[in-house]
C-alpha positions as CSV (number, residue, x, y, z in Angstrom):
1,M,0.0,0.0,0.0
2,L,1.3,3.5,-0.9
3,R,1.8,6.1,1.8
4,I,-0.3,8.5,-0.3
5,N,-3.3,6.5,0.5
6,Q,-3.5,8.1,4.0
7,V,-3.5,11.5,2.3
8,I,-6.3,10.4,-0.1
9,F,-8.3,9.1,2.9
10,D,-7.8,12.6,4.6
11,V,-9.2,14.2,1.4
12,L,-12.3,12.0,1.5
13,V,-12.9,13.0,5.1
14,L,-12.5,16.7,4.3
15,L,-14.9,16.3,1.4
16,R,-17.8,14.9,3.4
17,P,-19.3,18.2,4.5
18,V,-18.5,19.8,1.1
19,I,-20.3,17.1,-0.8
20,R,-23.3,17.5,1.5
21,C,-23.3,21.2,0.8
22,I,-23.0,20.8,-2.9
23,E,-25.7,18.1,-2.9
24,A,-28.2,20.7,-1.5
25,H,-27.8,22.6,-4.8
26,D,-26.7,20.1,-7.4
27,R,-27.1,16.4,-6.8
28,D,-25.2,15.5,-10.1
29,L,-22.1,17.5,-9.3
30,A,-22.1,16.1,-5.7
31,R,-22.3,12.6,-7.1
32,Q,-19.5,13.3,-9.6
33,L,-17.2,14.7,-6.9
34,K,-18.0,11.7,-4.6
35,D,-17.3,9.2,-7.5
36,A,-14.1,11.0,-8.7
37,S,-12.7,11.3,-5.2
38,S,-13.5,7.6,-4.4
39,S,-11.9,6.6,-7.6
40,I,-8.6,8.2,-6.5
41,L,-8.3,5.7,-3.6
42,L,-9.7,2.8,-5.5
43,N,-7.3,3.2,-8.4
44,S,-4.4,3.7,-6.1
45,G,-5.3,0.4,-4.4
46,E,-5.8,-1.4,-7.7
47,G,-2.5,-0.1,-9.0
48,S,-0.6,-1.2,-6.0
49,G,-1.7,-4.8,-6.7
50,S,-0.9,-4.6,-10.4
51,R,2.1,-5.0,-12.6
52,A,4.0,-2.6,-14.9
53,G,1.6,-1.2,-17.6
54,T,-1.5,-1.9,-15.7
55,R,0.0,-0.2,-12.6
56,R,0.8,2.9,-14.6
57,E,-2.7,3.0,-16.1
58,R,-4.4,2.7,-12.7
59,Y,-2.1,5.4,-11.3
60,S,-2.8,7.6,-14.3
61,N,-6.6,7.1,-13.6
62,A,-6.0,8.1,-10.0
63,F,-4.2,11.3,-11.3
64,G,-7.1,12.1,-13.6
65,S,-9.6,11.5,-10.8
66,A,-7.7,13.8,-8.5
67,C,-7.8,16.5,-11.2
68,E,-11.5,15.9,-11.7
69,S,-12.2,16.2,-8.0
70,T,-10.3,19.5,-7.8
71,N,-12.3,20.9,-10.8
72,C,-15.6,19.7,-9.3
73,L,-14.7,21.9,-6.3
74,F,-14.0,24.9,-8.5
75,A,-17.2,24.3,-10.4
76,A,-19.1,24.3,-7.1
77,L,-17.4,27.5,-6.1
78,G,-18.1,29.1,-9.4
79,H,-21.8,28.2,-9.2
80,G,-22.0,29.6,-5.7
81,Y,-22.8,26.2,-4.1
82,I,-19.9,26.7,-1.7
83,E,-18.4,29.9,-0.3
84,S,-14.8,28.8,-0.4
85,I,-12.5,25.8,-0.6
86,D,-10.4,24.8,2.4
87,P,-6.8,25.5,1.6
88,A,-5.7,22.3,3.4
89,L,-8.0,20.3,1.1
90,L,-6.5,21.9,-2.0
91,E,-3.0,21.3,-0.7
92,K,-3.7,17.6,-0.1
93,L,-5.3,17.2,-3.6
94,D,-2.2,19.0,-5.0
95,H,0.0,16.5,-3.2
96,V,-2.0,13.6,-4.5
97,R,-1.8,14.9,-8.0
98,A,2.0,15.4,-7.7
99,V,2.6,11.9,-6.4
100,F,0.5,10.2,-9.2
101,Y,2.0,12.4,-11.8
102,K,5.5,11.3,-10.7
103,L,4.4,7.7,-10.6
104,T,3.1,7.8,-14.2
105,R,6.0,9.7,-15.9
């Protein structure tokens, strides 16, 4: 298991109240954020148990899901569903993206 999985778990915990807030305004966007953020952890786990090319593909998927999660947050902010984005949450997502970017290059 990768050490980054703890950071991903922290992201999921930080997203709980944000997803509930977004859901009050836009159920589809909340579902997309929930699915994308869960996908980060799930692809990380699947990649850890895979070999070579499959591992890289799963880590690439985790990277994409981290990007999607971040953009869901900015979409919610832009639509006025949330007032702000926790800087600690953005920092953790940035760290997750950096790790998976490095693992896929």
